[in-house]
C-alpha positions as CSV (number, residue, x, y, z in Angstrom):
1,M,-9.2,-8.3,8.1
2,P,-10.8,-10.8,10.4
3,H,-14.5,-11.0,10.8
4,I,-16.4,-13.3,13.0
5,H,-18.4,-15.8,11.1
6,H,-21.7,-17.1,12.4
7,S,-22.2,-20.8,12.6
8,D,-24.9,-20.6,9.9
9,T,-22.5,-19.4,7.2
10,P,-21.9,-21.9,4.4
11,S,-18.8,-24.1,4.5
12,P,-15.9,-22.7,2.5
13,V,-15.0,-24.2,-1.0
14,V,-11.4,-24.1,-2.0
15,L,-11.1,-22.5,-5.5
16,D,-7.3,-22.4,-5.8
17,R,-4.3,-23.4,-3.6
18,R,-0.8,-22.2,-4.5
19,E,2.7,-22.8,-2.9
20,G,4.4,-19.4,-3.3
21,P,7.7,-18.0,-2.2
22,Y,6.2,-16.9,1.1
23,G,4.2,-20.1,1.7
24,E,0.8,-21.3,0.8
25,V,-2.0,-19.1,-0.3
26,V,-5.6,-20.3,-0.8
27,L,-8.6,-18.7,-2.4
28,R,-11.9,-19.9,-0.9
29,E,-15.5,-19.1,-1.6
30,R,-17.9,-19.0,1.3
31,G,-21.5,-18.3,0.2
32,D,-21.4,-15.0,-1.6
33,D,-17.9,-14.0,-0.3
34,F,-14.3,-14.8,-1.2
35,E,-11.6,-15.4,1.4
36,I,-7.8,-15.3,1.1
37,I,-5.9,-17.6,3.5
38,A,-2.1,-17.3,3.9
39,N,-0.2,-20.2,5.6
40,G,-3.4,-21.3,7.3
41,C,-4.2,-17.8,8.7
42,F,-7.3,-16.0,7.6
43,L,-6.0,-12.8,5.8
44,M,-9.1,-11.1,4.5
45,D,-12.5,-11.6,2.8
46,T,-15.0,-9.6,0.7
47,S,-17.7,-9.4,3.4
48,D,-16.9,-5.8,4.4
49,G,-14.7,-3.3,2.7
50,R,-15.1,-0.3,5.1
51,S,-11.5,-0.4,6.4
52,E,-9.9,-0.6,2.9
53,R,-12.1,2.2,1.6
54,L,-11.4,4.5,4.6
55,L,-7.7,3.9,4.1
56,I,-7.9,5.5,0.6
57,D,-10.4,8.2,1.5
58,A,-8.4,9.3,4.6
59,A,-5.2,9.5,2.6
60,L,-6.8,11.7,0.0
61,A,-8.4,14.0,2.6
62,A,-5.1,14.4,4.4
63,L,-3.3,15.7,1.3
64,P,-2.5,19.4,1.0
65,P,-5.3,21.3,-0.7
66,G,-4.8,21.9,-4.4
67,R,-2.7,18.9,-5.0
68,T,-3.7,17.9,-8.5
69,A,-3.9,14.3,-9.7
70,P,-1.9,12.9,-6.7
71,S,-0.3,9.6,-7.1
72,V,-0.9,6.7,-4.7
73,L,1.0,3.5,-3.9
74,I,-1.2,0.8,-2.4
75,G,0.6,-1.8,-0.4
76,G,-1.2,-5.1,-0.9
77,L,-3.8,-5.9,-3.5
78,G,-5.8,-8.3,-1.2
79,V,-9.4,-8.7,-2.4
80,G,-9.1,-5.4,-4.3
81,F,-11.3,-3.0,-2.3
82,S,-8.6,-0.4,-1.8
83,L,-7.7,-0.4,-5.5
84,V,-11.4,-0.2,-6.5
85,R,-12.0,2.8,-4.1
86,A,-9.0,4.6,-5.5
87,A,-10.0,4.0,-9.2
88,A,-13.6,5.2,-8.4
89,E,-12.1,8.6,-7.3
90,P,-11.4,10.8,-10.3
91,R,-9.1,13.1,-8.3
92,W,-6.4,10.4,-8.0
93,G,-3.7,10.4,-10.7
94,R,-1.4,7.4,-11.0
95,I,-2.5,4.4,-8.9
96,V,0.1,1.7,-8.3
97,V,-0.5,-1.5,-6.3
98,A,2.4,-3.6,-5.0
99,E,1.5,-7.2,-4.3
100,R,4.1,-9.8,-3.7
101,E,1.9,-12.9,-4.2
102,Q,1.6,-13.8,-7.9
103,A,-1.4,-16.0,-7.0
104,I,-3.4,-13.0,-5.7
105,V,-2.5,-11.0,-8.8
106,D,-3.6,-13.9,-11.0
107,W,-6.9,-14.3,-9.1
108,H,-7.7,-10.7,-10.0
109,L,-6.4,-10.7,-13.6
110,Q,-7.7,-14.2,-14.7
111,G,-9.7,-15.4,-11.8
112,P,-12.9,-14.8,-9.8
113,L,-11.7,-11.7,-8.0
114,G,-11.8,-9.9,-11.3
115,A,-15.5,-9.5,-10.7
116,I,-14.5,-7.0,-8.0
117,S,-11.5,-5.3,-9.5
118,G,-11.8,-5.7,-13.3
119,A,-12.9,-2.2,-14.1
120,A,-10.3,-0.7,-11.7
121,L,-7.5,-2.9,-13.2
122,A,-8.6,-1.7,-16.7
123,D,-8.3,2.0,-15.6
124,P,-5.4,3.6,-17.5
125,R,-4.2,5.2,-14.3
126,T,-3.7,1.7,-12.6
127,G,-0.6,-0.4,-12.6
128,I,0.3,-3.6,-10.7
129,L,3.8,-4.4,-9.4
130,T,4.3,-8.1,-8.5
131,T,7.0,-7.3,-6.0
132,D,7.7,-7.3,-2.3
133,L,6.8,-3.8,-1.0
134,V,9.8,-3.5,1.4
135,E,12.2,-4.3,-1.4
136,Y,10.4,-1.9,-3.8
137,L,10.5,1.0,-1.4
138,R,14.2,0.3,-0.8
139,T,15.2,0.2,-4.5
140,T,12.8,2.5,-6.4
141,T,13.4,6.2,-7.1
142,D,9.7,6.9,-7.6
143,R,7.9,9.2,-5.3
144,Y,4.2,9.2,-4.4
145,D,1.8,11.7,-2.9
146,A,0.2,8.9,-0.8
147,L,1.3,5.5,0.5
148,C,-1.7,3.3,1.6
149,L,-0.5,0.2,3.4
150,D,-2.7,-2.8,4.3
151,I,-0.1,-5.5,4.9
152,D,-0.8,-8.6,7.0
153,N,-2.7,-7.6,10.1
154,G,-1.2,-4.2,10.6
155,P,1.9,-2.9,12.5
156,D,2.5,-5.8,14.9
157,W,5.3,-4.8,17.1
158,T,6.0,-8.3,18.3
159,V,7.2,-9.6,14.9
160,T,8.9,-6.6,13.3
161,E,11.3,-5.6,16.0
162,D,14.2,-6.3,13.6
163,N,15.2,-3.6,11.0
164,T,14.0,-5.4,7.9
165,G,10.2,-5.1,8.4
166,L,8.0,-2.5,6.8
167,Y,7.0,-1.0,10.2
168,S,10.5,-1.1,11.7
169,P,12.4,2.3,12.1
170,A,14.2,1.7,8.8
171,G,11.0,0.6,7.0
172,L,9.1,3.7,8.1
173,A,12.1,6.0,7.2
174,G,12.0,4.3,3.8
175,C,8.3,5.1,3.5
176,R,8.9,8.7,4.3
177,E,11.7,8.8,1.6
178,R,9.3,7.7,-1.0
179,L,6.7,10.4,-0.3
180,T,6.7,13.9,-1.9
181,P,6.8,16.9,0.5
182,G,3.3,17.2,1.8
183,G,2.7,13.5,1.1
184,V,0.7,11.2,3.4
185,L,1.3,7.7,4.8
186,A,-1.9,5.8,5.7
187,V,-1.6,2.4,7.5
188,W,-4.4,0.1,8.4
189,S,-4.3,-1.6,11.8
190,A,-6.4,-4.1,13.7
191,Q,-6.2,-1.9,16.8
192,P,-4.9,1.5,17.9
193,S,-1.2,1.6,18.8
194,A,0.4,4.4,20.7
195,D,3.8,2.7,20.1
196,F,3.2,2.9,16.3
197,E,2.3,6.6,16.5
198,Q,5.5,7.2,18.4
199,A,7.5,5.2,15.8
200,L,6.0,7.4,13.1
201,R,7.1,10.5,14.9
202,N,10.5,9.1,15.5
203,A,10.8,8.4,11.7
204,G,10.3,12.1,11.0
205,F,6.6,12.2,10.2
206,D,4.4,15.1,11.3
207,G,0.6,15.4,11.9
208,V,0.4,11.8,13.2
209,R,-3.2,10.8,14.1
210,T,-5.5,7.8,14.2
211,E,-9.0,7.4,12.6
212,E,-11.3,4.7,13.8
213,V,-13.3,2.4,11.5
214,N,-16.4,1.0,13.3
215,V,-16.8,-2.7,12.8
216,A,-19.8,-4.9,13.6
217,R,-18.4,-6.0,16.9
218,G,-15.3,-5.7,19.0
219,V,-12.5,-3.2,18.9
220,P,-12.6,-0.8,15.9
221,D,-10.1,-1.1,13.1
222,V,-8.0,2.0,12.7
223,V,-6.1,3.9,10.1
224,H,-2.9,5.6,11.2
225,L,-2.1,8.8,9.3
226,A,1.2,10.6,9.1
227,L,2.5,13.5,6.9
228,R,5.9,14.3,5.3
229,T,5.8,18.0,5.7
230,V,9.3,18.8,4.2
């Protein structure tokens, strides 16, 4: 989730660089923060976890009252903030994270990001799937009470017009299929999108709404929420 760096921030130090099946991923340290760079593009850092935390909190709040030990599938491990937030909440039941980049998983399990996620990864409710989320949603028979998606920079309509993307009509229909009745889909985005809200409705979701996350400057991040009511 991009944040504007001031000129007085320290220069980044590369801690690890990997060629993976989806290109190059790099872990950098900049002062007190860690950054993940994918194919030369800034992906996220540890400077501010508000968006990732709201993603989890909003999904829990949107679930039907009385849902005991709801399960959650988190799309993207990233720097670990969403997982940490879920594991800190005793009301969640099973917590599964799908992360396709083995390097990112390794940075948490054996590397410096374990300082953030170690306790959450050790939680008996937690499981990590090193798999592509779209492929997993298409092939699994598991169902979840909540899907929390923080993939790339949100539902970008210019690149996922085809029917293979997570945020395409087929992808959203697949998300709905994997939810229990009453389940909630929560999607982080860098900006509000009326098109995405309409796509959620077209895919059969109800109760579609958008919550804003105030950031230090610029347009707020948002979390799109949608329910599977039947």
